[in-house]
C-alpha positions in Angstrom: 58.9 155.7 -32.0 60.0 156.2 -28.4 61.7 159.4 -27.7 63.0 160.4 -24.3 64.5 163.9 -23.9 66.0 165.2 -20.5 66.7 168.4 -19.6 67.5 170.6 -16.8 71.2 169.7 -16.4 74.1 172.3 -15.7 76.8 173.6 -13.3 75.7 173.5 -9.8 77.4 174.3 -6.3 77.8 172.1 -3.6 74.8 172.1 -1.8 73.1 173.2 -4.6 69.9 172.0 -6.1 68.6 171.0 -9.6 65.6 169.4 -11.7 66.0 167.2 -14.4 63.2 166.5 -16.6 62.6 163.8 -19.1 59.6 164.5 -21.8 58.4 161.2 -23.1 56.8 160.2 -26.6 56.0 157.2 -28.5 54.4 155.3 -26.0 51.8 155.1 -23.8 53.6 156.9 -20.7 51.3 156.0 -18.0 51.6 152.3 -18.7 55.3 151.8 -17.6 58.2 152.6 -14.9 60.5 155.0 -15.7 64.3 155.0 -14.4 66.8 157.9 -14.1 70.3 156.4 -14.3 73.7 158.2 -14.3 77.6 157.8 -15.7 80.2 159.6 -14.3 83.4 159.7 -16.2 85.4 156.1 -16.3 82.6 154.7 -14.0 79.8 152.4 -14.9 76.3 153.4 -15.6 74.3 153.1 -12.8 70.7 153.0 -11.4 69.8 156.3 -9.4 66.1 156.1 -8.8 63.0 154.4 -10.4 59.1 155.3 -10.4 56.4 152.8 -10.9 54.0 153.4 -13.8 51.2 155.2 -11.3 53.9 156.8 -9.2 53.0 155.3 -6.3 56.5 153.1 -6.1 59.9 154.6 -5.9 63.2 153.3 -5.5 66.5 155.4 -4.7 70.4 154.2 -4.6 71.8 154.5 -1.0 74.0 157.1 -2.3 71.2 159.2 -3.4 68.8 158.7 -0.5 67.2 161.5 1.2 68.4 164.0 -1.2 66.9 163.0 -4.6 63.3 162.7 -5.5 61.7 160.8 -8.6 58.4 161.7 -9.1 55.7 161.8 -12.8 53.5 163.5 -14.0 51.6 161.2 -16.5 49.1 164.0 -17.8 52.0 165.7 -19.0 54.3 162.1 -20.1 57.2 163.7 -18.4 59.2 162.4 -15.6 61.5 164.5 -13.0 64.2 163.7 -10.5 64.5 166.6 -8.2 68.2 166.7 -6.6 69.2 168.6 -3.3 72.6 169.0 -1.6 74.4 168.0 -4.6 77.9 166.7 -3.9 80.8 166.3 -6.2 80.1 162.7 -6.4 76.9 163.5 -8.1 78.4 165.0 -11.2 77.7 162.3 -13.9 75.5 162.5 -17.3 72.1 161.5 -16.3 69.8 159.4 -18.5 66.2 158.7 -18.9 65.3 155.4 -19.1 62.5 153.0 -19.6 62.1 149.2 -20.2 59.1 147.7 -22.3 57.7 144.0 -22.0 61.5 143.3 -20.5 63.0 143.5 -23.7 63.0 146.9 -25.4 65.3 149.1 -23.5 65.3 152.8 -24.5 67.3 155.6 -23.2 67.4 159.2 -23.8 70.4 161.5 -24.8 71.3 162.5 -21.2 72.0 165.5 -19.5 75.1 166.7 -18.0 75.1 167.7 -14.3 78.3 169.2 -12.8 78.5 170.0 -9.1 81.6 172.0 -8.6 82.8 174.9 -6.9 
């Protein structure tokens, strides 16, 4: 079965950096686009970044452009989110996501990112 496991979250000061990882299994990782979402307390889940199956195409939410970089290593079945210049408003639970054939929507358990001094 499809499994997505996020890691790398934690507490960081404003201006700091973190790298999130999403380890995928149970499907042909290199065949599907992947997404990072986040959900802050009291807010709806929002799309942060997405990457094409080959890793050649990326899109970002306006709020993270120039600060976050999404990437993937298809040989390791892993996706990454490098987060730089973190702000308190980046505090959220970050989720790994993939949608297969437009109908099957898979989520990881999430990893908490807290940006605070």
